[in-house]
N, C-alpha and C positions, 0 to 999 in steps of 0.2 A: 470487437478490438479492429484495430486497424492494421490491414496485414503489410506484414514486414517494416511497422512501427517499430524503432527503437522500445525496450524498456527500463527501466530504472528502477532500481531496490529503493525501498525507504531509507535503508543506509546512507546510501551513495545519494541519493534527495539531500537526505540530512546532512552530510557533509559538505557535499556541495553550497548550500547555502550559510556554513558554516555555523549550525547551530547543533548545540548540544542534546541529549536525550532531556535533560531535564527542561531545557527548553521549548523543547518539541510536547513534554507534558503538560508543560503548563499550559501551553496555547491550546492544547487536546481539551485541559480539564480529564487527563488520563492521569494514572502512576507511572514515574518511570519503569515500571518493571512490566507493565503493557507495552510500553514502546519498544522497550528489549524484545519481545515478546513476538510483537508484530516483526522487526527486525531479524529477527533468528526465526522466524516462520511456526513459532508453536501456537499461534493465534492469528487471527488479518480481523483488521479494523473493519467496522459494520456500514453500509453503505453511507450514512451520515458523516461518521468517519473519516471515511476514504475521501467525502468530498471535502470536509475539512482540511484534511491533509495537501490535495490537488490543489486549494484556494494558497497554503501556506509554502508552497514548494514551486507553485505557479507553472503547473502543469497538467494536462487532462490525466482525467485521475485511469482511464483503462491502459496507461502508458507506464504506471506503477506495477511493477512486478509484485506479487503477492504470494509466491509461488508455486506450485505446479497446478496444471488444469485438472487435475482430480480433485485436492484440497478446495479450489474456489467450486467447482463444481456443489460440495457438499453445504457447503456454507451461503450460497448464492442460489442454488439450484439452476445451474447454469444447462442448457441444453448443450451436451458433451457433441453435436454434430453442427454447431452452429461457430462454435472456435475454431479461428485460424489459426494454423501453428507454421 
């Protein structure tokens, strides 16, 4: 992650692009419930889904906020020492 870079929630990205959950789910090929879960930090998108979201919203993957760093480490097996806070 880029040190001191702003991050954006998935919901903020979606709202800033004037997209509905239905539109994002159609683009992503997932259910509306899946997108809702991502926005509410119940689940996080996998690597390929994150790349598609990055394309849709026009921002780098590492600027999309997906929840706290401990939740991310469980899904992506990140080295906690390499995370910049």
